[in-house]
TORFI-947808 format. One line per field, with one value per residue (C-alpha): residue in one letter; x, y, z. Coordinates in steps of 0.5 Angstrom, whole numbers. Layout:
BEGIN
dokol	c(A ...) $
X	c(X ...) $
Y	c(Y ...) $
Z	c(Z ...) $
This chain:
BEGIN
dokol	c(X X X X X X X X X X X X X X X X X X X X X X X X X X X X X X X X X X X X X X X X X X X X X X X X X X X X X X X X X X X X X X X X X X X X X X X X X X X X X X X X X X X X X X X X X X X X X X X X X X X X X X X X X X X X X X X X X X X X X X X X X X X X X X X X X X X X X X X X X X X X X X X X X X X X X X X X X X X X X X X X X X X X X X X X X X X X X X X X X X X X X X X X X X X X X X X X X X X X X X X X X X X X X X X X X X X X X X X X X X X X X X X X X X X X X X X X X X X X X X X X X X X X X X X X X X X X X X X X X X X X X X X X X X X X X X X X X X X X X X X X X X X X X X X X X X X X X X X X X X X X X X X X X X X X X X X X X X X X X X X X X X X X X X X X X X X X X X X X X X X X X X X X X X X X X X X X X X X X X X X X X X X X X X X X X X X X X X X X X X X X X X X X X X X X X X X X X X X X X X X X X X X X X X X X X X X X X X X X X X X X X X X X X X X X X X X X X X X X X X X X X X X X X X X X X X X X X X X X X X X X X X X X X X X X X X X X X X X X X X X X X X X X X X X X X X X X X X X X X X X X X X X X X X X X X X X X X X X X X X X X X X X X X X X X X X X X X X X X X X X X X X X X X X X X X X X X X X X X X X X X X X X X X X X X X X X X X X X X X X X X X X X X X X X X X X X X X X X X X X X X X X X X X X X X X X X X X X X X X X X X X X X X X X X X X X X X X X X X X X X X X X X X X X X X X X X X X X X X X X X X X X X X X X X X X X X X X X X X X X X X X X X X X X X X X X X X X X X X X X X X X X X X X X X X X X X X X X X X X X X X X X X X X X X X X X X X X X X X X X X X X X X X X X X X X X X X X X X X X X X X X X X X X X X X X X X X X X X X X X X X X X X X X X X X X X X X X X X X X X X X X X X X X X X X X X X X X X X X) $
X	c(0 6 9 3 1 7 8 1 4 1 -1 -5 -9 -11 -13 -17 -20 -22 -25 -29 -31 -36 -39 -46 -49 -49 -46 -41 -35 -35 -33 -27 -22 -17 -20 -25 -24 -19 -14 -16 -23 -28 -24 -18 -15 -8 -7 -4 3 0 -5 -11 -13 -16 -20 -22 -25 -32 -34 -42 -41 -39 -40 -37 -36 -35 -34 -38 -35 -39 -35 -41 -40 -45 -45 -48 -49 -53 -53 -55 -50 -45 -48 -47 -40 -38 -42 -38 -32 -33 -35 -29 -25 -28 -30 -27 -24 -31 -34 -29 -30 -38 -37 -32 -37 -43 -38 -35 -28 -26 -21 -17 -15 -16 -14 -18 -22 -27 -28 -35 -37 -35 -38 -45 -44 -42 -47 -53 -49 -51 -47 -51 -57 -54 -52 -59 -61 -56 -59 -66 -64 -59 -65 -68 -67 -62 -57 -53 -53 -51 -45 -43 -43 -38 -34 -33 -31 -26 -23 -22 -19 -14 -13 -12 -7 -10 -13 -8 -12 -10 -3 -3 -7 -3 -8 -11 -18 -22 -26 -33 -38 -46 -46 -43 -48 -53 -49 -49 -57 -57 -53 -58 -64 -61 -59 -67 -70 -65 -68 -67 -72 -77 -71 -70 -78 -78 -72 -75 -82 -77 -73 -78 -85 -90 -93 -86 -84 -90 -89 -82 -83 -91 -94 -97 -95 -100 -101 -106 -100 -101 -99 -105 -112 -110 -117 -115 -109 -112 -115 -118 -114 -119 -118 -117 -123 -121 -123 -125 -124 -117 -115 -118 -117 -110 -109 -104 -105 -99 -101 -97 -99 -95 -95 -88 -86 -82 -74 -69 -63 -56 -53 -47 -51 -55 -48 -46 -52 -53 -46 -48 -55 -57 -58 -65 -65 -64 -70 -72 -77 -81 -87 -91 -96 -101 -102 -108 -105 -98 -97 -94 -100 -95 -94 -87 -84 -78 -74 -68 -66 -63 -57 -50 -46 -39 -33 -34 -42 -46 -49 -46 -49 -49 -52 -54 -56 -59 -64 -70 -69 -64 -64 -60 -60 -56 -54 -50 -43 -43 -50 -51 -58 -60 -64 -67 -67 -71 -72 -75 -82 -82 -78 -78 -76 -76 -77 -76 -83 -81 -85 -83 -80 -76 -78 -74 -75 -73 -73 -73 -67 -63 -57 -53 -56 -55 -63 -69 -76 -80 -88 -88 -81 -74 -69 -62 -59 -56 -49 -42 -35 -32 -26 -25 -18 -15 -9 -3 -7 -9 -15 -22 -27 -34 -40 -45 -52 -59 -66 -72 -73 -66 -60 -59 -55 -52 -50 -43 -45 -51 -55 -62 -65 -63 -65 -59 -61 -64 -67 -68 -72 -71 -74 -67 -65 -69 -68 -71 -71 -70 -65 -70 -75 -70 -68 -76 -76 -70 -73 -80 -85 -90 -94 -96 -89 -88 -94 -91 -83 -85 -88 -81 -78 -78 -73 -73 -80 -80 -85 -84 -87 -87 -89 -89 -90 -97 -100 -99 -97 -96 -95 -94 -91 -86 -83 -85 -89 -90 -97 -95 -100 -100 -105 -108 -109 -106 -101 -97 -89 -89 -86 -80 -84 -84 -81 -82 -89 -89 -91 -91 -89 -89 -92 -88 -81 -75 -69 -62 -67 -73 -79 -86 -88 -95 -95 -94 -99 -101 -98 -105 -107 -100 -102 -102 -105 -106 -106 -107 -108 -101 -98 -92 -88 -83 -82 -89 -94 -96 -104 -108 -109 -117 -116 -112 -113 -105 -100 -95 -90 -90 -83 -85 -80 -82 -87 -84 -82 -89 -93 -89 -89 -97 -98 -93 -96 -103 -102 -98 -104 -109 -106 -105 -100 -94 -88 -81 -78 -84 -81 -74 -76 -80 -74 -70 -76 -72 -78 -77 -83 -80 -80 -88 -88 -83 -86 -89 -83 -79 -84 -84 -76 -77 -80 -74 -69 -67 -63 -59 -61 -69 -67 -64 -70 -75 -71 -72 -80 -81 -77 -80 -77 -73 -67 -63 -55 -55 -59 -57 -64 -64 -57 -59 -65 -62 -56 -62 -65 -59 -58 -65 -65 -58 -62 -67 -62 -59 -66 -71 -67 -64 -67 -64 -59 -52 -49 -53 -52 -58 -57 -60 -66 -68 -74 -75 -76 -83 -84 -79 -83 -89 -86 -88 -85 -84 -79 -74 -71 -74 -78 -79 -78 -72 -69 -71 -68 -61 -61 -62 -56 -52 -54 -52 -45 -44 -45 -40 -35 -36 -35 -41 -44 -50 -53 -48 -42 -44 -48 -43 -41 -36 -36 -29 -25 -24 -16 -18 -12 -14 -12 -17 -23 -29 -29 -33 -39 -45 -51 -59 -63 -64 -65 -73 -73 -75 -68 -65 -58 -56 -49 -49 -49 -46 -52 -58 -60 -55 -58 -63 -67 -73 -76 -82 -85 -87 -81 -76 -70 -70 -65 -61 -55 -50 -47 -39 -36 -38 -30 -27 -20 -17 -13 -19 -21 -28 -26 -32 -35 -42 -41 -42 -48 -51 -50 -53 -59 -57 -58 -55 -58 -60 -60 -59 -55 -48 -43 -36 -29 -29 -25 -26 -28 -31 -30 -33 -30 -23 -21 -17) $
Y	c(0 5 4 5 11 16 22 21 23 21 29 28 22 26 32 27 23 30 33 26 25 31 30 27 27 22 17 22 18 12 17 19 13 11 4 2 -5 -10 -12 -20 -19 -23 -27 -24 -27 -28 -21 -21 -23 -27 -33 -33 -39 -44 -46 -42 -44 -42 -42 -43 -49 -51 -46 -45 -39 -39 -33 -33 -30 -23 -23 -25 -29 -35 -37 -44 -46 -50 -46 -38 -36 -40 -36 -29 -31 -33 -26 -22 -25 -23 -16 -16 -18 -14 -7 -6 1 3 0 4 11 10 9 14 19 18 18 24 21 23 28 23 20 26 32 39 39 34 38 41 34 31 37 36 28 29 34 29 24 18 14 14 13 6 4 5 1 -5 -5 -6 -11 -15 -19 -21 -27 -22 -21 -27 -27 -20 -22 -28 -23 -18 -24 -26 -19 -18 -25 -23 -17 -21 -26 -22 -16 -9 -6 -1 5 4 4 10 14 11 8 1 0 -2 -8 -8 -8 -10 -2 -1 -5 -1 5 3 3 10 12 9 12 19 19 18 22 27 34 41 43 46 51 53 54 58 62 64 66 71 74 74 73 67 68 67 62 58 59 57 51 49 44 40 40 40 33 27 21 19 12 10 12 11 9 2 0 0 -6 -6 0 3 10 8 11 9 13 20 23 20 22 29 31 34 39 40 47 51 57 59 53 56 61 64 68 66 66 65 60 63 64 60 54 55 54 48 44 45 41 35 35 28 30 31 26 20 16 10 6 0 -3 -10 -13 -18 -25 -24 -19 -23 -28 -33 -32 -30 -23 -19 -14 -9 -4 0 5 11 13 15 12 10 6 1 1 3 -4 -11 -17 -23 -30 -33 -41 -44 -50 -46 -40 -38 -31 -26 -19 -13 -10 -4 -6 -7 -10 -18 -19 -18 -11 -11 -18 -25 -31 -38 -35 -28 -22 -15 -8 -1 6 13 14 22 22 27 24 30 36 43 47 53 55 60 60 63 63 64 58 53 52 52 53 47 48 50 48 50 44 44 42 35 38 35 37 32 32 31 28 32 29 34 39 41 37 41 41 41 42 36 39 35 37 33 33 30 34 41 45 52 57 60 67 71 76 77 76 69 63 61 54 49 42 37 31 25 18 15 18 13 6 2 -5 -5 -11 -16 -13 -15 -21 -23 -21 -26 -31 -30 -36 -31 -25 -26 -27 -20 -17 -19 -17 -10 -9 -9 -4 2 6 9 10 7 5 -3 -7 -15 -20 -28 -35 -36 -30 -24 -17 -12 -5 -2 5 2 6 10 17 22 25 32 35 42 43 36 37 34 39 38 38 44 49 50 49 53 48 52 52 44 45 39 34 27 22 16 19 18 20 16 11 6 10 7 9 11 18 15 13 6 0 -2 5 7 7 0 -4 -12 -15 -9 -11 -7 -2 3 8 13 18 21 23 17 19 25 29 29 21 20 23 24 28 24 30 35 34 29 28 32 27 27 19 18 20 17 10 10 12 6 1 3 1 -5 -8 -5 -9 -16 -21 -17 -20 -20 -17 -11 -10 -9 -5 0 0 3 8 15 19 26 29 36 37 38 41 47 47 54 57 54 58 64 64 63 69 72 68 68 65 58 59 59 53 49 51 49 42 42 43 38 33 27 27 21 22 18 18 19 25 33 35 32 35 42 41 39 44 49 47 48 55 57 55 59 65 64 64 70 74 71 70 77 79 73 75 76 71 65 60 62 56 52 55 54 51 44 44 42 49 53 52 55 61 68 74 77 72 74 81 83 78 70 70 74 70 63 66 68 61 57 61 60 52 53 56 51 45 48 49 42 40 35 33 29 27 21 26 29 24 19 14 19 15 17 15 21 21 22 17 13 6 7 11 7 8 13 10 14 12 14 17 24 26 25 19 12 10 14 17 24 26 32 29 23 19 14 7 4 -3 -6 -12 -15 -21 -26 -30 -36 -40 -36 -33 -26 -21 -16 -11 -7 0 -3 -9 -13 -14 -7 -10 -5 -11 -16 -17 -15 -9 -5 -11 -10 -2 -3 -7 -3 3 0 -3 -10 -15 -21 -28 -27 -34 -37 -43 -45 -44 -41 -42 -44 -39 -41 -47 -45 -51 -51 -52 -52 -54 -49) $
Z	c(0 2 -5 -9 -5 -7 -3 1 8 14 15 8 11 17 14 9 14 18 12 10 17 18 11 9 16 21 16 15 18 13 8 12 11 7 6 11 11 13 8 9 7 3 -3 -2 4 0 0 7 9 14 12 17 21 17 24 29 36 37 44 42 37 30 24 17 13 6 1 -6 -12 -10 -4 0 6 7 14 17 24 28 34 33 38 33 27 30 33 25 23 27 25 18 20 24 18 12 16 22 21 18 24 29 25 26 33 34 31 35 42 40 39 32 34 38 32 27 30 31 24 27 34 32 31 37 41 38 39 46 48 45 49 44 48 54 50 47 54 56 50 52 59 56 51 56 59 52 47 43 48 48 40 41 46 41 35 39 41 34 32 37 35 28 31 35 29 23 22 23 17 14 16 24 22 18 24 29 34 35 36 42 43 40 45 46 47 40 37 40 38 31 31 34 28 23 27 28 20 18 24 27 24 25 21 26 28 21 20 27 25 18 23 27 22 16 18 19 12 9 13 11 4 4 9 8 13 7 0 -5 -8 -7 -8 0 1 5 2 -5 -9 -12 -8 0 2 9 12 18 21 28 33 40 46 44 51 51 44 43 35 34 29 24 23 22 27 33 38 43 48 46 40 35 37 32 33 35 28 31 34 27 23 28 27 20 19 23 21 17 10 8 2 6 3 -1 -5 -4 -6 -6 -11 -9 -11 -15 -20 -21 -27 -22 -17 -11 -9 -11 -6 -8 -4 -6 0 -2 2 2 -4 -1 -1 1 1 7 7 8 5 8 8 15 15 21 22 23 18 12 11 6 5 8 15 17 19 27 27 27 24 16 16 9 6 5 9 7 8 6 4 7 6 9 7 11 14 16 22 27 33 35 39 42 48 51 59 63 67 74 78 72 68 73 74 70 71 69 71 78 81 79 77 76 70 70 68 68 64 59 56 48 47 40 36 35 40 47 49 50 55 54 58 58 60 60 62 63 56 54 51 52 47 48 44 45 43 42 45 48 41 41 45 49 52 47 50 45 46 41 42 40 47 50 51 45 42 35 36 38 32 27 30 30 23 21 25 22 19 16 17 24 26 23 26 33 31 29 36 39 33 37 32 27 24 18 13 13 7 7 2 4 0 3 0 5 4 10 10 17 20 25 31 37 35 41 42 45 50 53 58 57 49 43 39 33 34 29 34 39 46 52 56 63 61 60 53 48 53 52 57 59 56 60 56 57 61 59 57 58 52 55 51 44 39 40 36 33 31 27 20 17 12 12 5 1 -7 -8 -4 -6 -1 -4 3 1 6 9 10 9 15 15 15 21 28 30 28 25 21 16 13 8 2 -5 -8 -15 -14 -10 -16 -21 -17 -16 -24 -26 -20 -22 -30 -28 -24 -29 -34 -29 -29 -26 -27 -23 -29 -29 -22 -24 -30 -25 -21 -27 -28 -30 -31 -28 -26 -24 -32 -31 -25 -27 -34 -32 -30 -36 -40 -37 -38 -45 -46 -44 -48 -56 -61 -59 -51 -53 -58 -52 -48 -53 -53 -46 -46 -52 -48 -45 -38 -39 -35 -40 -40 -48 -48 -47 -45 -38 -37 -38 -34 -28 -28 -29 -23 -19 -22 -21 -13 -13 -16 -11 -5 -7 -8 -4 3 3 10 14 19 14 19 17 11 7 3 9 9 1 0 -3 -11 -10 -7 -11 -17 -14 -12 -15 -18 -11 -9 -15 -17 -22 -23 -24 -31 -31 -26 -29 -36 -32 -29 -36 -39 -33 -34 -41 -39 -34 -39 -44 -38 -36 -43 -43 -49 -46 -39 -38 -39 -32 -29 -27 -21 -18 -12 -9 -4 1 -1 -8 -10 -17 -15 -9 -13 -16 -24 -27 -31 -34 -31 -32 -26 -22 -15 -17 -21 -18 -21 -16 -17 -14 -17 -13 -6 -8 -6 -9 -9 -4 -5 -10 -9 -12 -9 -12 -7 -13 -12 -17 -15 -12 -15 -12 -13 -9 -12 -11 -8 -2 -1 1 0 -6 -8 -9 -16 -14 -10 -15 -17 -18 -20 -27 -27 -21 -26 -32 -28 -28 -22 -19 -16 -9 -7 0 -2 2 -4 -5 -2 5 9 16 20 27 31 38 45 45 39 35) $
């Protein structure tokens, strides 16, 4: 590695890790490593100077670990603990550095090995105290069925850590990884949950109210997007979903009105805190697609389900693919490195997937304080903040101290500067700060023998809130929103979570919630009353609104994704079901759909721009207006269109957000692209038509400057290693799709379909693909093995058989 790295110095490595570790929200650290994988991974065991042991003692029983020709570990054992030990060994061999960096970010320990560049990230994660939430979660899980399996998994990770040479990254950064613990497994789950539900949108919207007025805030961040593509209530798809009625006295009608909802006036967030929170907030584009079509509509007479989660595209991929075979079940799919069980996948009886439900599970509170801010009022009593000072170790620089402060609501984030016009203390309540039991939920799904088992397993799935889609070989289909969603109450009345609450007046509190402990969840939407549908004819989810407000008595959220994918998904599913005899090939074609619905939504904006253009610019715009909306790599029109959208947003930020405090980053307050298309002349100088025309001219200039002839010249798989060394970077392949298409690829943010699976329940083989290689070893033949097929919309078989080269035989007892 050193010889091939040229003059890549340790200082450069540290700087690159620092830059990558804070990018991309909660999944950022997996962008910040040289090769986040052991050099002995997968099919490249012979890449190391020392051969790995062919036999490893497994205190939990015998097991075998094979790697197939896609570097997917296929693990078999008669005892579940032995199976999990072997899975841990594979994770420790293949992804140990990736696991350790993720753990360091959530614990606030990146600066210990990276230096000062990650101090802001570390301060935030220490103040939120995700580590304490993970410890509380392990305290809950340690007395459950999953506990001995989690412990066996950790033993396997640590055995690989002891047996195998350290991944080169640890030597380059000059540190050794600590042992992997059950609390670290819980911490990995907290990171997943934060990535999907941690949002500071409420703070941004209140800042807009304070600095630009309530009308402007609602225009830029409306409580509801105007569309009819909700997941539940679709006329032809919904089968037997019933609106919960329950006890009216217990559940007074909630309001989703975007009005005040609080006794306090809007207060802007301190610009310094605003900037720091924006740097650590998970990306809003984290989403997914999933759908299922019932048996009566398929050619094979059995349901078909499909899922493709949209997350960061990175080297190695965010997901780790594995096959686990036990006498009671055989399961294949993907998990996050550091978590033993398959999260998305298929077993002998059924297949399942997740998409982000977008539920609002985080609230913010401000307090009246006294005694130099050491006490805060909570109702009719004064409480002391739970405060302690912790040390952040910093490589190559003095250590730093950080104050960790907590209230009855959870973490308290303070502003380092700001006057009376800004709040100085901000309480944060988040469901993930409490102990949750997703571990047993996922285990139950892996073990499931049918829909009834699934229904029970999902009761344990406390975080994150997800849209779960399932189909099985008996013909059942399930859709359910999982996770705990709080019911906010002020003076006994339900209120939506759309404002910062007055914590001293006890506004918007969650009954039964205990941060950093075990909650009773009594103040949360009951499991039976969460949105769900048993055996719908078909169902489709793409992060759009779950259900129309008039059809549901609880507040779920207001920040759903733009509905472009959801609208297209319903359009295609309706047509397929109406035609009948749906096939797995139809489902794969649906995953490859590249119709960009933004074209129709922006048609009026483009028409307005046309009146201001002439010559070649007008000809180019006419071509875009005549374009069919297919974001195909060999066309020029989608290239002009996506560059226009970016330029148009930039023009809005310059014109429409000039009233914001100039210490803020106005781009963080830009509306989504659905909303942006609806904003009129008053938001632009001198008017919308001129702004749109200028944006189109800018797009043409960018296309010329980039030397791009077609969309595929620009829309390429730029999935780079953060050190940007050619031998580490993935190849650049042209691909189709955009941020708004079902075939999802977001070249600007390095995100997209991070895994695709299509699973027919008629006995034919399921298909899947990963955007890269499961084996992260740069020396391996399949380092980027699946990337070209992923870019071209191809798939590989998703069988659960034991095949491939034997890598390790795990012997029970004391046998080595």
